[in-house]
C-alpha positions as CSV (number, residue, x, y, z in Angstrom):
1,X,0.0,0.1,0.2
2,X,1.4,3.2,-0.9
3,X,1.8,5.6,2.2
4,X,1.2,8.9,0.3
5,X,-2.6,8.5,0.0
6,X,-5.1,11.4,0.2
7,X,-7.3,12.1,2.9
8,X,-10.1,10.9,0.8
9,X,-8.3,7.8,-0.4
10,X,-8.0,6.8,2.9
11,X,-11.7,7.1,4.0
12,X,-12.5,5.4,1.1
13,X,-10.2,2.3,1.9
14,X,-11.3,2.5,5.5
15,X,-14.9,2.4,4.8
16,X,-14.6,-0.5,2.0
17,X,-12.5,-2.4,4.7
18,X,-15.2,-1.7,7.3
19,X,-18.2,-3.1,5.1
20,X,-16.3,-6.3,3.9
21,X,-15.5,-6.9,7.4
22,X,-19.2,-6.8,8.2
23,X,-20.2,-9.1,5.2
24,X,-17.4,-11.5,6.6
25,X,-18.8,-11.6,10.0
26,X,-22.2,-12.2,8.6
27,X,-21.0,-14.9,6.5
28,X,-18.2,-16.5,8.6
29,X,-15.4,-15.5,6.3
30,X,-12.6,-15.6,8.6
31,X,-10.1,-15.0,5.8
32,X,-11.7,-11.7,4.0
33,X,-12.0,-10.4,8.0
34,X,-8.5,-11.0,9.0
35,X,-7.1,-9.7,5.2
36,X,-9.1,-6.3,6.0
37,X,-7.9,-6.0,9.3
38,X,-4.7,-6.0,8.2
39,X,-5.3,-3.6,5.4
40,X,-7.1,-1.2,8.2
41,X,-4.1,-1.9,10.6
42,X,-1.6,-0.4,7.5
43,X,-4.2,2.6,7.3
44,X,-3.8,3.4,11.0
45,X,0.1,3.3,10.8
46,X,0.0,5.8,8.0
47,X,-2.3,8.1,10.1
48,X,-0.3,7.6,13.5
49,X,2.5,9.4,11.7
50,X,0.5,12.5,10.8
51,X,-1.7,13.7,13.3
52,X,-3.2,16.5,11.3
53,X,-3.8,14.0,8.4
54,X,-5.8,11.4,11.1
55,X,-8.0,14.5,12.8
56,X,-8.9,15.0,8.9
57,X,-9.5,11.5,8.2
58,X,-11.6,10.2,11.5
59,X,-13.4,13.5,11.5
60,X,-15.6,12.0,8.3
61,X,-14.9,8.4,9.7
62,X,-17.0,8.9,13.1
63,X,-19.9,10.4,11.4
64,X,-20.1,7.4,9.0
65,X,-23.5,5.3,8.8
66,X,-21.6,2.3,9.0
67,X,-21.4,0.9,12.4
68,X,-18.1,-1.1,11.9
69,X,-16.6,2.3,11.0
70,X,-17.9,4.0,13.9
71,X,-16.3,1.2,16.3
72,X,-13.2,1.3,14.5
73,X,-12.6,4.8,14.0
74,X,-13.6,5.5,17.6
75,X,-11.0,2.9,19.0
76,X,-8.5,4.2,16.6
77,X,-9.0,7.7,17.7
78,X,-8.8,6.5,21.5
79,X,-5.6,5.1,20.4
80,X,-4.3,8.3,19.1
81,X,-5.5,10.6,21.6
82,X,-7.9,12.6,19.2
83,X,-11.8,13.6,19.4
84,X,-11.8,11.5,22.6
85,X,-15.0,12.7,24.1
86,X,-16.7,12.1,20.6
87,X,-15.3,8.4,20.4
88,X,-16.5,7.7,24.0
89,X,-19.8,8.9,23.1
90,X,-20.2,6.8,20.0
91,X,-18.9,3.6,21.5
92,X,-21.0,4.2,24.6
93,X,-24.2,4.8,22.3
94,X,-23.3,1.9,20.2
95,X,-22.8,-0.4,23.2
96,X,-26.4,0.3,24.8
97,X,-28.1,-1.1,21.5
98,X,-29.6,-4.2,21.6
99,X,-30.4,-4.3,17.6
100,X,-26.8,-4.9,16.2
101,X,-25.6,-8.3,17.6
102,X,-21.6,-8.9,18.5
103,X,-20.8,-5.4,17.5
104,X,-22.3,-4.3,20.4
105,X,-20.2,-6.1,22.6
106,X,-17.2,-5.0,20.4
107,X,-17.9,-1.4,21.2
108,X,-18.3,-2.0,25.1
109,X,-15.1,-4.2,24.8
110,X,-12.9,-1.1,23.5
111,X,-14.3,1.2,26.2
112,X,-13.1,-1.4,28.9
113,X,-9.9,-1.7,27.6
114,X,-9.3,2.0,27.2
115,X,-10.7,2.4,30.9
116,X,-8.3,0.1,32.0
117,X,-10.9,-2.4,33.3
118,X,-8.5,-5.6,32.2
119,X,-5.2,-5.6,33.9
120,X,-2.1,-5.2,31.0
121,X,-4.4,-4.7,28.2
122,X,-4.3,-1.4,26.4
123,X,-5.2,0.2,23.1
């Protein structure tokens, strides 16, 4: 993956990976799920080196309609210590929903790890 992506390219790639992850979870396709998580991790590495770029990208991703995008973006914001209040608000809202299955648990676990409720675990 090239490292000089535009903000819009990163947003598009991130959303595409999240949509594929959603589909893979529903279909039990762990290979696609793992592959897309690796791609998203590469995007995070790019963003973690440029906080201004990260702020621009996550500003868009946090308000996207895809729940997986919101959860992953909020988690990554907490890791980078940007948009912390908004990220916590989104994760708390998602963790209180009862209509989204396992994704609710994902949001709850991100918050619990970030708050230090699991000794030795960090985001």
